[in-house]
VMD Tcl script that draws the C-alpha trace (Angstrom):
set ca {
  {-37.79 -5.29 -30.50}
  {-35.50 -2.97 -28.66}
  {-33.78 -0.08 -30.17}
  {-30.27 -1.30 -30.40}
  {-31.22 -4.27 -32.63}
  {-32.83 -1.78 -35.54}
  {-29.85 -1.16 -37.69}
  {-29.63 0.07 -41.49}
  {-29.24 -3.25 -43.55}
  {-26.11 -2.05 -45.18}
  {-24.37 -0.88 -42.33}
  {-25.34 -4.14 -40.64}
  {-23.60 -6.29 -43.22}
  {-20.50 -4.12 -42.85}
  {-20.63 -4.57 -39.19}
  {-21.14 -8.22 -39.25}
  {-17.99 -8.78 -41.16}
  {-16.07 -6.48 -39.05}
  {-17.09 -7.43 -35.88}
  {-15.98 -11.26 -36.66}
  {-12.43 -10.30 -35.81}
  {-13.04 -7.33 -33.28}
  {-13.22 -9.95 -30.06}
  {-9.85 -11.31 -30.83}
  {-8.34 -8.28 -31.72}
  {-9.35 -6.40 -28.78}
  {-8.52 -9.21 -26.31}
  {-4.99 -9.39 -28.20}
  {-4.61 -5.64 -27.44}
  {-5.83 -5.92 -23.81}
  {-3.51 -8.58 -23.24}
  {-0.51 -6.76 -24.74}
  {-1.11 -3.68 -22.53}
  {-1.18 -5.96 -19.53}
  {2.04 -7.78 -20.32}
  {3.42 -4.26 -20.81}
  {2.29 -2.93 -17.92}
  {3.15 -5.36 -15.22}
  {6.53 -6.34 -17.01}
  {7.81 -2.84 -16.58}
  {7.19 -2.81 -12.67}
  {9.62 -5.39 -11.52}
  {11.89 -4.30 -14.46}
  {12.20 -0.65 -13.53}
  {12.33 -1.66 -9.35}
  {15.09 -3.48 -10.02}
  {17.08 -0.94 -12.08}
  {16.54 1.51 -8.75}
  {17.00 -1.24 -6.07}
  {20.93 -0.59 -5.92}
  {20.51 2.99 -5.25}
  {18.21 2.23 -2.11}
  {20.06 -0.59 -0.51}
  {17.66 -3.37 -1.48}
  {15.04 -2.19 1.14}
  {11.43 -3.66 0.74}
  {10.30 -0.18 0.94}
  {11.49 -0.17 -2.86}
  {8.86 -2.15 -3.99}
  {5.96 -0.76 -1.72}
  {6.84 2.77 -2.88}
  {6.89 1.79 -6.45}
  {3.56 0.26 -6.18}
  {2.32 3.57 -4.68}
  {3.49 5.11 -8.09}
  {2.18 2.43 -10.10}
  {-1.12 2.65 -8.56}
  {-1.42 6.42 -8.80}
  {-0.59 6.48 -12.41}
  {-2.96 3.94 -12.90}
  {-5.50 5.71 -11.01}
  {-4.37 8.81 -13.56}
  {-4.83 6.68 -16.57}
  {-8.24 5.77 -15.51}
  {-9.16 9.25 -14.88}
  {-7.73 10.19 -18.16}
  {-9.75 7.50 -19.76}
  {-13.17 8.24 -17.91}
  {-12.91 12.16 -18.54}
  {-11.74 12.13 -21.99}
  {-14.59 9.86 -23.40}
  {-16.97 12.19 -21.08}
  {-15.96 15.14 -22.51}
  {-14.79 14.34 -26.12}
  {-16.93 11.32 -27.10}
  {-15.41 7.98 -28.10}
  {-14.40 8.80 -31.99}
  {-12.33 11.77 -30.78}
  {-10.89 10.47 -27.85}
  {-9.55 7.35 -29.83}
  {-7.73 9.95 -31.81}
  {-6.25 11.88 -28.72}
  {-5.21 8.30 -27.39}
  {-3.11 7.55 -30.65}
  {-1.55 10.99 -29.78}
  {-0.62 10.18 -26.27}
  {0.66 6.87 -27.43}
  {3.04 8.41 -29.60}
  {4.02 11.40 -27.48}
  {5.01 8.74 -24.87}
  {7.85 7.15 -27.26}
  {9.92 10.18 -26.34}
  {10.56 8.35 -22.81}
  {11.81 5.20 -24.28}
  {13.91 3.32 -23.90}
  {13.50 3.40 -20.22}
  {16.55 4.01 -18.23}
  {17.90 5.48 -14.88}
  {20.96 7.59 -14.70}
  {23.86 5.26 -13.82}
  {24.93 7.68 -10.96}
  {21.83 8.33 -9.28}
  {21.81 9.03 -5.98}
  {18.87 9.26 -3.28}
  {18.00 12.55 -1.61}
  {19.71 11.90 1.93}
  {16.75 11.44 4.48}
  {14.01 11.42 1.88}
  {14.46 7.89 -0.01}
  {10.72 7.55 -0.78}
  {10.52 11.12 -2.46}
  {13.28 10.51 -4.50}
  {12.13 7.32 -5.83}
  {8.92 8.51 -6.56}
  {10.39 11.40 -8.77}
  {12.70 9.03 -10.53}
  {9.72 7.21 -11.32}
  {7.56 9.90 -12.52}
  {10.20 11.43 -14.53}
  {11.84 7.94 -16.38}
  {8.25 6.10 -16.77}
  {5.53 8.18 -15.94}
  {3.96 8.96 -19.69}
  {4.64 5.61 -21.31}
  {3.26 3.93 -18.08}
  {0.03 6.04 -18.12}
  {-0.43 5.66 -21.61}
  {-0.46 1.73 -21.20}
  {-2.34 2.06 -17.89}
  {-5.23 3.92 -19.66}
  {-5.50 1.34 -22.63}
  {-7.73 -1.29 -20.62}
  {-10.71 0.85 -19.59}
  {-10.76 2.51 -23.04}
  {-10.42 -0.64 -25.16}
  {-13.44 -1.76 -23.11}
  {-15.26 1.04 -23.93}
  {-14.55 1.22 -27.24}
  {-15.53 -2.41 -27.71}
  {-19.04 -1.79 -25.66}
  {-19.50 0.78 -28.72}
  {-19.36 -1.69 -31.10}
  {-22.19 -4.19 -32.68}
  {-20.63 -7.19 -30.90}
  {-22.87 -10.13 -29.09}
  {-20.86 -9.42 -26.10}
  {-20.58 -5.49 -26.22}
  {-23.49 -4.95 -23.76}
  {-21.22 -6.37 -20.76}
  {-17.42 -6.20 -21.72}
  {-16.17 -6.87 -18.26}
  {-14.96 -10.21 -18.92}
  {-12.26 -8.40 -21.23}
  {-10.84 -6.83 -18.12}
  {-10.43 -10.51 -16.59}
  {-8.74 -11.80 -19.65}
  {-6.38 -8.80 -19.83}
  {-5.26 -9.88 -16.31}
  {-3.91 -13.07 -17.94}
  {-1.42 -11.00 -19.66}
  {-0.61 -9.38 -16.32}
  {-0.01 -12.96 -15.03}
  {2.24 -14.01 -17.78}
  {4.30 -10.95 -17.27}
  {4.82 -11.36 -13.41}
  {5.30 -15.07 -13.31}
  {7.21 -14.87 -16.77}
  {9.89 -12.03 -15.40}
  {11.86 -14.01 -12.70}
  {12.01 -17.27 -15.01}
  {11.89 -16.34 -18.38}
  {13.17 -12.67 -18.48}
  {15.34 -11.91 -15.94}
  {18.01 -14.91 -15.91}
  {18.59 -14.57 -19.87}
  {18.33 -10.50 -20.39}
  {20.35 -7.64 -18.92}
  {18.30 -4.89 -17.90}
  {19.13 -2.97 -21.03}
  {18.13 -5.53 -23.40}
  {14.59 -5.80 -21.29}
  {14.03 -2.21 -21.86}
  {14.55 -2.01 -25.44}
  {12.37 -5.51 -25.71}
  {9.68 -3.56 -23.72}
  {10.13 -0.52 -26.09}
  {9.62 -2.97 -29.12}
  {6.12 -4.24 -27.32}
  {5.29 -0.92 -26.79}
  {5.44 -0.21 -30.45}
  {3.27 -3.22 -31.41}
  {0.62 -2.33 -28.83}
  {0.50 1.10 -30.62}
  {-0.21 -0.53 -33.97}
  {-2.78 -3.29 -32.24}
  {-4.73 -0.37 -30.72}
  {-4.78 1.61 -34.08}
  {-6.20 -1.68 -35.84}
  {-8.78 -1.67 -33.04}
  {-9.90 2.13 -33.99}
  {-9.95 1.03 -37.70}
  {-11.80 -2.13 -37.10}
  {-14.36 -0.43 -34.73}
  {-14.91 2.43 -37.53}
  {-15.33 -0.29 -39.94}
  {-17.83 -1.78 -37.78}
  {-20.46 1.02 -37.68}
  {-19.21 3.48 -40.06}
  {-17.54 5.54 -37.53}
  {-17.29 5.19 -33.77}
  {-20.42 6.65 -32.33}
  {-20.29 9.44 -29.64}
  {-23.00 7.41 -27.52}
  {-23.57 4.01 -26.54}
  {-25.39 1.90 -29.16}
  {-26.05 -0.89 -26.74}
  {-29.17 -1.12 -24.28}
  {-29.37 0.98 -21.29}
  {-30.39 -1.85 -19.22}
  {-28.08 -3.34 -16.96}
  {-26.50 -6.91 -17.72}
  {-27.29 -9.65 -15.03}
  {-25.66 -8.75 -11.80}
  {-24.96 -5.41 -12.60}
  {-26.44 -2.12 -11.23}
  {-27.81 0.49 -13.57}
  {-26.79 3.54 -11.71}
  {-24.32 4.02 -8.90}
  {-24.89 6.31 -5.98}
  {-22.37 7.66 -3.69}
  {-22.70 4.65 -0.98}
  {-21.91 2.19 -4.00}
  {-19.14 4.33 -5.02}
  {-17.78 4.06 -1.23}
  {-18.22 0.40 -1.59}
  {-16.07 0.13 -4.60}
  {-13.35 2.21 -3.06}
  {-13.17 0.19 0.00}
  {-13.40 -3.29 -1.63}
  {-10.42 -2.13 -3.60}
  {-8.51 -0.31 -1.01}
  {-8.20 -3.35 1.35}
  {-6.82 -5.81 -0.93}
  {-4.44 -3.34 -2.54}
  {-2.89 -2.36 1.11}
  {-2.83 -6.09 1.81}
  {-0.88 -7.02 -1.07}
  {1.92 -4.46 0.27}
  {1.54 -5.88 3.34}
  {2.00 -9.58 2.75}
  {5.02 -8.50 0.25}
  {6.86 -6.74 3.12}
  {6.12 -9.90 5.66}
  {7.55 -12.19 3.04}
  {10.38 -10.43 1.58}
  {11.55 -8.66 4.80}
  {13.36 -11.95 6.32}
  {14.45 -13.30 2.73}
  {15.61 -10.55 0.16}
  {14.42 -7.74 -1.51}
  {14.01 -9.14 -5.00}
  {11.64 -9.31 -7.86}
  {10.82 -13.26 -7.35}
  {9.19 -12.43 -3.98}
  {7.52 -9.38 -5.28}
  {5.51 -11.08 -8.17}
  {4.06 -13.96 -6.21}
  {1.69 -11.68 -3.98}
  {1.12 -9.61 -7.16}
  {0.11 -12.24 -9.36}
  {-1.94 -13.93 -6.93}
  {-3.98 -10.41 -6.56}
  {-3.98 -10.27 -10.36}
  {-5.66 -13.87 -10.43}
  {-8.47 -12.82 -8.24}
  {-9.37 -10.28 -11.07}
  {-9.32 -12.87 -13.72}
  {-11.44 -15.29 -11.85}
  {-14.05 -12.72 -10.39}
  {-14.41 -10.99 -13.80}
  {-14.89 -14.16 -16.10}
  {-18.09 -14.98 -17.46}
  {-18.09 -18.23 -15.54}
  {-15.63 -18.16 -12.58}
  {-13.92 -21.10 -11.76}
  {-14.17 -20.32 -7.92}
  {-17.52 -19.15 -6.89}
  {-17.73 -16.24 -4.42}
  {-19.97 -18.32 -1.97}
  {-17.14 -20.82 -1.81}
  {-14.52 -18.22 -0.97}
  {-16.74 -16.71 1.59}
  {-17.14 -19.91 3.74}
  {-13.29 -20.65 3.43}
  {-12.22 -17.09 4.51}
  {-12.78 -18.07 8.46}
  {-11.16 -21.19 8.10}
  {-7.87 -19.59 6.49}
  {-7.90 -16.82 9.04}
  {-7.05 -19.64 11.79}
  {-3.76 -20.89 10.66}
  {-2.83 -17.13 9.64}
  {-3.48 -15.96 13.16}
  {-1.28 -19.02 14.35}
  {1.53 -17.69 12.36}
  {1.70 -14.71 13.98}
  {2.19 -16.50 17.28}
  {4.60 -19.33 16.29}
  {7.39 -19.37 14.17}
  {6.99 -21.50 11.18}
  {9.39 -22.56 8.55}
  {9.87 -20.05 5.68}
  {7.99 -22.35 3.23}
  {5.09 -23.08 5.76}
  {4.66 -19.49 6.96}
  {4.89 -18.12 3.23}
  {2.37 -20.42 2.26}
  {0.03 -19.46 4.97}
  {0.05 -16.05 4.39}
  {-0.33 -16.17 0.73}
  {-3.43 -18.83 0.95}
  {-4.98 -16.26 3.38}
  {-4.28 -13.19 1.12}
  {-5.45 -15.12 -1.67}
  {-8.79 -16.09 -0.34}
  {-9.46 -12.53 1.25}
  {-8.90 -10.66 -1.98}
  {-11.04 -13.18 -3.86}
  {-13.96 -12.47 -1.16}
  {-13.18 -8.33 -1.73}
  {-12.93 -8.72 -5.33}
  {-15.63 -10.97 -5.82}
  {-17.77 -8.32 -4.14}
  {-16.51 -5.97 -6.82}
  {-17.39 -7.81 -9.61}
  {-21.03 -8.83 -8.28}
  {-21.78 -4.98 -7.48}
  {-20.21 -3.71 -11.03}
  {-22.41 -1.14 -12.52}
  {-24.12 -0.93 -16.24}
  {-21.60 -0.60 -19.10}
  {-22.51 2.91 -19.45}
  {-20.71 3.69 -16.02}
  {-17.74 1.43 -17.11}
  {-14.84 3.83 -16.96}
  {-16.35 5.48 -13.67}
  {-16.20 2.10 -12.13}
  {-12.82 1.33 -13.01}
  {-11.96 5.21 -11.83}
  {-13.28 4.46 -8.45}
  {-11.95 0.88 -8.47}
  {-8.29 2.34 -9.08}
  {-8.73 5.12 -6.71}
  {-9.54 2.67 -3.96}
  {-6.39 0.78 -4.89}
  {-4.28 3.93 -4.88}
  {-5.56 4.77 -1.50}
  {-4.93 1.31 -0.19}
  {-1.23 1.47 -1.60}
  {-0.31 4.84 -0.43}
  {-1.57 4.03 3.18}
  {0.61 1.15 3.23}
  {3.69 2.45 1.96}
  {3.73 5.88 2.53}
  {1.31 6.71 5.55}
  {1.58 4.05 7.77}
  {5.33 3.93 8.46}
  {5.18 7.51 9.49}
  {2.03 7.14 11.47}
  {2.83 3.88 13.09}
  {5.68 2.16 14.74}
  {5.05 -1.16 13.92}
  {3.24 -3.03 10.92}
  {0.09 -2.62 12.15}
  {-1.60 -1.94 9.00}
  {-1.13 -5.77 7.92}
  {-3.25 -7.18 10.55}
  {-5.62 -4.05 10.45}
  {-6.35 -4.68 6.92}
  {-7.10 -8.25 7.73}
  {-9.64 -7.35 10.44}
  {-11.53 -4.69 8.09}
  {-11.54 -7.34 5.42}
  {-13.28 -9.65 7.90}
  {-15.90 -6.86 8.37}
  {-16.22 -6.28 4.47}
  {-17.73 -9.97 4.09}
  {-21.00 -10.34 2.66}
  {-23.65 -10.10 5.13}
  {-26.33 -12.64 5.52}
  {-27.94 -10.92 8.36}
  {-31.84 -10.19 7.93}
  {-32.67 -6.73 6.72}
  {-35.83 -6.75 8.31}
  {-35.15 -6.91 12.10}
  {-36.74 -4.54 14.39}
  {-34.34 -1.67 15.35}
  {-34.14 -2.82 19.23}
  {-33.56 -6.02 17.99}
  {-30.49 -4.63 15.74}
  {-29.14 -2.64 18.56}
  {-29.14 -5.84 20.89}
  {-27.28 -7.95 18.20}
  {-24.66 -4.94 17.83}
  {-24.22 -4.82 21.44}
  {-23.42 -8.31 21.30}
  {-21.18 -7.91 18.06}
  {-19.17 -5.46 20.31}
  {-19.04 -7.21 23.64}
  {-18.30 -10.90 22.81}
  {-15.02 -9.88 21.27}
  {-14.12 -7.98 24.50}
  {-14.84 -10.84 26.48}
  {-12.58 -12.79 24.24}
  {-9.57 -10.76 24.60}
  {-10.25 -10.54 28.36}
  {-10.10 -14.46 28.57}
  {-6.90 -14.82 26.28}
  {-5.11 -12.15 28.60}
  {-6.11 -14.33 31.60}
  {-5.57 -17.96 29.85}
  {-2.08 -17.72 28.89}
  {-0.53 -16.12 32.18}
  {-2.35 -19.14 34.13}
  {-0.82 -21.58 31.99}
  {2.54 -20.29 32.56}
  {3.67 -20.20 28.91}
  {3.63 -17.41 26.46}
  {1.86 -17.68 22.83}
  {5.12 -17.92 21.17}
  {6.17 -20.98 23.16}
  {6.45 -23.46 20.49}
  {5.40 -27.12 21.61}
  {3.61 -26.13 24.66}
  {0.43 -28.15 24.06}
  {-1.47 -26.12 26.73}
  {-0.81 -22.88 24.86}
  {-1.82 -24.39 21.71}
  {-4.97 -26.01 23.22}
  {-6.12 -22.55 24.29}
  {-5.24 -20.76 21.20}
  {-7.48 -23.70 19.05}
  {-10.62 -22.83 21.63}
  {-10.08 -19.14 20.99}
  {-9.67 -19.82 16.92}
  {-12.91 -21.86 16.94}
  {-14.58 -19.00 18.97}
  {-13.52 -16.13 16.64}
  {-14.71 -19.05 13.53}
  {-18.08 -18.91 15.27}
  {-18.30 -14.96 14.87}
  {-18.21 -15.50 11.11}
  {-21.85 -15.28 10.13}
  {-21.82 -11.74 11.42}
  {-19.05 -9.64 9.87}
  {-18.81 -6.92 12.62}
  {-18.25 -9.58 15.38}
  {-16.03 -11.42 13.55}
  {-13.63 -8.79 12.62}
  {-13.91 -7.58 16.03}
  {-12.89 -11.10 17.25}
  {-10.00 -11.05 15.01}
  {-9.09 -7.84 16.37}
  {-9.28 -9.32 19.50}
  {-6.82 -12.23 19.12}
  {-4.18 -9.72 17.20}
  {-4.43 -7.60 20.08}
  {-3.81 -10.42 22.49}
  {-0.77 -11.37 20.63}
  {0.80 -8.20 20.62}
  {0.06 -7.45 24.20}
  {0.91 -10.71 26.00}
  {3.68 -11.86 23.51}
  {6.38 -9.78 25.09}
  {9.72 -11.96 25.68}
  {11.73 -8.69 25.95}
  {11.17 -5.32 27.66}
  {10.71 -2.74 25.26}
  {13.01 0.45 25.53}
  {12.19 2.42 22.11}
  {11.00 1.51 18.68}
  {11.48 3.33 15.43}
  {10.11 2.67 12.04}
  {11.18 4.25 8.55}
  {11.83 3.42 4.97}
  {14.16 0.74 6.02}
  {12.44 -1.32 8.27}
  {11.68 -1.26 12.21}
  {14.12 -0.99 14.77}
  {13.27 -1.99 18.19}
  {15.59 -1.28 21.10}
  {14.67 -3.74 24.00}
  {16.40 -4.89 27.00}
  {16.62 -8.79 28.03}
  {14.41 -10.26 30.67}
  {17.24 -10.29 33.08}
  {17.97 -6.77 32.71}
  {21.59 -7.50 31.89}
  {21.57 -6.59 28.20}
  {20.33 -4.13 25.58}
  {19.33 -5.45 22.41}
  {18.66 -4.20 18.75}
  {16.01 -5.93 17.00}
  {15.46 -4.99 13.25}
  {12.35 -6.61 11.91}
  {12.26 -9.93 13.28}
  {16.23 -10.25 13.75}
  {18.59 -9.77 16.52}
  {21.13 -7.09 15.36}
  {23.36 -6.59 18.22}
  {23.43 -6.80 21.91}
  {25.55 -5.15 24.92}
  {25.87 -5.55 28.24}
  {24.47 -2.84 30.71}
  {27.71 -3.29 33.10}
  {29.93 -0.64 32.31}
  {32.89 -2.96 32.76}
  {31.82 -5.06 29.70}
  {30.70 -2.63 27.57}
  {33.99 -3.54 25.30}
  {33.07 -7.03 24.98}
  {31.74 -7.82 21.58}
  {28.52 -10.31 21.48}
  {25.90 -12.06 19.24}
  {27.64 -12.85 15.91}
  {30.83 -10.91 16.66}
  {32.01 -12.58 19.72}
  {35.71 -13.17 20.09}
  {35.69 -17.17 20.10}
  {33.67 -16.75 16.70}
  {34.94 -16.80 13.13}
  {35.31 -12.80 13.00}
  {37.26 -12.75 16.23}
  {39.55 -15.33 14.94}
  {40.35 -13.13 12.11}
  {40.79 -10.14 13.87}
  {43.35 -12.13 16.38}
  {45.14 -13.81 13.66}
  {45.76 -10.90 11.79}
  {47.16 -9.05 15.09}
  {48.98 -12.26 15.88}
  {50.71 -12.65 12.23}
  {51.74 -8.46 12.32}
  {49.18 -7.71 9.66}
  {46.66 -5.86 12.05}
  {45.00 -3.53 9.34}
  {45.34 0.23 9.46}
  {42.36 0.84 7.35}
  {38.92 -1.08 7.74}
  {35.68 -0.70 5.80}
  {32.58 -1.96 7.42}
  {29.22 -2.43 5.27}
  {26.44 -2.38 7.72}
  {26.63 -0.49 11.10}
  {24.31 -2.27 13.58}
  {25.11 -1.32 16.80}
  {28.62 -1.11 16.25}
  {29.58 -4.17 17.70}
  {32.72 -4.29 15.46}
  {34.21 -1.30 16.57}
  {35.43 -3.10 19.69}
  {38.15 -4.84 17.57}
  {39.79 -1.42 16.62}
  {43.43 -0.96 17.89}
  {45.11 1.99 18.09}
  {46.18 4.08 15.02}
  {43.65 2.05 13.02}
  {41.14 4.00 10.63}
  {37.43 2.45 10.52}
  {34.94 3.55 8.31}
  {31.34 2.19 8.65}
  {29.19 2.30 5.56}
  {25.37 2.54 6.56}
  {22.01 3.13 4.54}
  {19.86 3.47 7.52}
  {20.55 7.26 9.26}
  {18.36 5.50 12.27}
  {21.20 3.13 12.71}
  {23.73 5.60 13.41}
  {21.71 7.71 15.88}
  {21.06 4.30 17.94}
  {24.46 3.15 17.62}
  {25.85 6.64 18.96}
  {23.12 7.01 21.60}
  {24.88 6.19 25.17}
  {21.42 5.51 26.50}
  {21.12 2.41 24.20}
  {24.50 1.22 23.16}
  {28.27 2.19 23.74}
  {30.43 0.18 21.30}
  {31.22 3.43 19.15}
  {31.83 5.55 22.08}
  {33.87 2.98 24.10}
  {35.91 1.51 21.34}
  {36.10 3.81 18.23}
  {34.32 7.30 18.92}
  {35.88 8.86 16.25}
  {35.11 6.23 13.44}
  {33.41 7.58 10.53}
  {29.83 6.65 9.74}
  {28.98 7.12 5.63}
  {25.03 7.51 5.35}
  {24.28 6.23 2.03}
  {23.88 2.73 -0.12}
  {27.69 1.11 0.30}
  {27.99 0.40 -3.46}
  {27.42 3.94 -4.19}
  {29.61 5.41 -1.28}
  {32.51 2.85 -2.09}
  {32.87 4.05 -5.48}
  {34.11 7.29 -4.42}
  {36.81 5.75 -2.12}
  {40.34 5.55 -3.27}
  {41.41 2.29 -4.92}
  {43.59 0.02 -2.80}
  {42.62 2.09 0.33}
  {41.24 -1.15 2.89}
  {43.34 -3.69 4.65}
  {39.87 -5.60 5.52}
  {36.61 -4.98 4.20}
  {33.84 -6.31 6.10}
  {30.42 -7.06 4.38}
  {27.72 -7.35 7.39}
  {24.70 -5.77 5.58}
  {21.36 -6.97 6.82}
  {17.67 -5.86 6.81}
  {16.06 -7.66 9.42}
  {17.38 -11.24 8.15}
  {16.96 -10.26 4.48}
  {20.15 -9.35 2.53}
  {20.79 -6.70 -0.11}
  {21.27 -8.63 -3.23}
  {23.42 -5.97 -4.76}
  {25.78 -5.94 -2.38}
  {26.39 -9.79 -2.65}
  {27.28 -10.04 -6.44}
  {29.58 -10.29 -9.17}
  {29.58 -6.50 -9.42}
  {30.00 -5.84 -6.04}
  {32.79 -8.28 -5.35}
  {34.72 -6.47 -8.26}
  {34.30 -2.92 -6.36}
  {35.33 -4.41 -3.08}
  {38.32 -6.12 -4.39}
  {39.38 -2.67 -6.35}
  {39.36 -0.89 -3.13}
  {41.36 -3.54 -1.43}
  {44.95 -3.04 -0.61}
  {47.77 -5.63 -1.67}
  {47.23 -8.74 0.96}
  {43.89 -7.41 2.15}
  {40.85 -9.30 2.65}
  {37.06 -9.13 2.61}
  {34.69 -11.03 5.16}
  {31.44 -11.77 4.15}
  {28.70 -12.44 7.26}
  {26.29 -14.97 5.74}
  {24.41 -16.16 8.60}
  {20.76 -16.36 7.60}
  {17.70 -18.40 8.77}
  {16.05 -18.77 5.28}
  {19.02 -18.53 2.90}
  {21.97 -20.79 2.07}
  {24.79 -18.11 1.17}
  {27.87 -20.07 1.01}
  {27.27 -21.51 -2.41}
  {26.76 -18.11 -3.62}
  {29.99 -16.49 -2.18}
  {31.84 -19.69 -3.32}
  {30.51 -19.21 -6.99}
  {31.69 -15.52 -6.75}
  {35.20 -16.29 -5.43}
  {35.72 -19.04 -8.22}
  {34.59 -16.43 -11.02}
  {36.76 -13.64 -9.25}
  {39.66 -15.81 -9.13}
  {40.04 -15.17 -5.40}
  {41.00 -17.89 -2.56}
  {38.67 -18.14 0.64}
  {38.05 -19.69 3.77}
  {34.63 -20.25 5.44}
  {33.89 -21.43 9.10}
  {30.42 -21.77 10.96}
  {30.30 -21.79 14.75}
  {26.96 -22.92 16.67}
  {25.38 -21.14 19.39}
  {27.76 -20.74 22.22}
  {25.56 -19.22 25.20}
  {21.90 -17.83 24.64}
  {21.85 -16.52 27.89}
  {24.62 -14.22 27.50}
  {23.94 -13.57 23.64}
  {27.17 -15.22 22.40}
  {25.51 -16.51 19.17}
  {26.79 -18.55 16.38}
  {27.54 -17.20 12.86}
  {28.73 -18.30 9.41}
  {31.78 -16.20 7.76}
  {33.55 -16.57 4.58}
  {36.82 -14.72 4.13}
  {38.26 -14.08 0.61}
  {41.56 -12.38 -0.46}
  {43.71 -12.33 -3.90}
  {45.88 -15.31 -2.84}
  {46.10 -18.38 -0.51}
  {49.17 -16.72 1.38}
  {46.96 -13.90 2.36}
  {44.87 -16.31 4.26}
  {47.63 -18.29 5.74}
  {46.99 -16.72 9.15}
  {43.71 -18.76 9.66}
  {45.53 -22.05 9.29}
  {47.10 -21.64 12.51}
  {45.23 -19.84 15.03}
  {46.28 -18.71 18.64}
  {44.43 -17.45 21.63}
  {44.04 -13.80 22.93}
  {47.30 -14.13 24.98}
  {49.12 -15.00 21.72}
  {49.47 -18.82 22.54}
  {48.67 -21.53 19.93}
  {45.17 -22.95 20.59}
  {45.32 -26.56 20.58}
  {41.54 -26.83 20.29}
  {41.56 -24.53 17.16}
  {39.18 -25.77 14.46}
  {40.24 -25.24 11.22}
  {38.44 -23.13 8.46}
  {37.38 -24.83 5.28}
  {38.67 -23.98 1.97}
  {35.86 -22.14 -0.04}
  {36.59 -24.14 -3.06}
  {35.29 -27.42 -1.44}
  {31.95 -25.59 -0.81}
  {28.97 -26.53 -3.51}
  {28.71 -23.91 -6.15}
  {25.66 -21.67 -6.62}
  {24.63 -19.64 -9.66}
  {26.54 -16.65 -10.36}
  {24.81 -13.69 -8.86}
  {24.96 -10.43 -11.05}
  {23.20 -7.19 -11.21}
  {20.99 -8.62 -13.89}
  {20.52 -11.89 -11.98}
  {20.18 -13.22 -8.63}
  {18.50 -16.92 -8.02}
  {16.70 -16.40 -4.56}
  {14.60 -19.54 -5.22}
  {17.74 -21.74 -5.23}
  {19.59 -20.28 -2.16}
  {16.46 -20.79 0.07}
  {16.58 -23.18 2.86}
  {13.13 -25.16 2.66}
  {13.56 -26.05 6.20}
}
mol new
graphics top color blue
foreach p $ca { graphics top sphere $p radius 0.5 }
foreach p [lrange $ca 0 end-1] q [lrange $ca 1 end] { graphics top cylinder $p $q radius 0.2 }
display resetview
């Protein structure tokens, strides 16, 4: 009989009674801690989102904080148990939980302003000062409760890792429930108060766990009372190679999580709804791989990974619809993460090293997030970290190679592993130009056939992880080097995204591309520098607004523009007018004022003011009734800053509007139908409005279509749009009238506390 089966009769009877309710209590406590841990993340990120212009980097930087504090919590759990023993550590944790109440309910200062040029550091400081201790106390709960449970006499105490998977059910419910059941019905202040109540309940549950464990064994023991032998599929003692493997297996999915989140949210909107879906899938993998009977077997995921990589590679070449593209990336992310986390679960150590295992796993997750959110934007000027992590994940596949091969055989195979992907890249570089097509030419049968051939070649590498990874890298490299529709001049990356300055194929235009979206273009011919192009052409809706105002004798004396771009709108400026641009990204002003790139500002409005910072915060300091015209033209790639398009924002714009003034909303978007949103805002505010859409005019000359809505306090203020004139002042007989906004469909009312991105998506 092994030592752990020997017990004092009286103590055994007490332990048996106490342990009947131990598992449900510990499971409920873990569920509650996970629920709190992952509901506070989207809640607090939404609190600070308006201060940072709705940039996708808000969530990525927040995730770095959450992962770092999670690591700190796991370190606290590991070392406090190691130094104090379980009994004294339990008392310490109750003290920590009590001290965290000082910071509740969670909130941020209403007038908080980011540090200019250092938004990441400001965000990290705000998170730490407002949320640090409560988050750390909750984060440490999962490993601690599992460790305490392992010290009881419960039948499952020897392998409590299944509780980690069970706790992530709470995480999933928090994430999926937030945009559906919390965000639409509770204001942020109410959410924070509810979270505080939940935190109090968790503290009581943890106190009960300590009481039950003490009743079960008379006192929480200082050392393990379970056998030292490892449970099935566990390692008895981890060496440094194994620890490093844990770190890397946790690092790659963590980095991929931020990569796929940025990829999806860049062209839609930076909102919790689009953040929580990848994170929910990430947590679901933990639920599955750490359960006692996984629903998805590891070998299935390993076999599926090469298959999902094929459409993923295709998505980097061809433009899919938003729904298909999101599905492709999320499926590939889920399967890849399942492979990595499945290996983590398979390589978990004996329960004696439980807290150390979570410590190293958390360390890897933090490093992955830190790399993706803070290092990569500084080191790389493109989002290369996303495909890089996909390549590394391919390399981490469990190897089926024969470990008994002779050294010269291994060397020969390694040489083949390196040489075949090189040949693959060379073949791709030759094949596409030979066919006379580029990889992004959707509908070209020849390029599709060639891609399928090369994708199948990479699929054939799957049995050799290194060869497979290098093959994937070859395809990614071929895509980036071959697919160059424009000539790149310069590229810059910062917290707010990637800005590329390029020249058109014919060399006649300079272009600004932010993320994946054209944000402006200008003739290189000095005689045409003052001609507004793209969405701002004179024959488009916004051109009609300026021409109509001038013809009606209402030329605005003060104009405020939210969103600078390359400064195209500045060429509507007339003598004597005062123009102010509000721009959150300092890089935009540098680009717009650089005469080597664009000359709209220097040619048309050299003295125009550019206010750097979030527009809502900046506008608050402006005088009421100042502007005759406010133009909302703020985009990050094709994503809209939601906090600039809601009830509170519109109220601010109206407060800064002079009598008879108008507000023009640029609502062109590939993925969102924003007209019903603005129509609902106008109805709620009691404003009159007109809307107009102009289709593509001339792609070759970069005169593109656009959608605009113009609002004013009365219908009379918009009468100038009912009859339009041409540039010479004559009536335009071919004029197409603007549509009354009241005739548009109505969406749900967006506020600081609510935004229905899912309802606004165009699923084409």
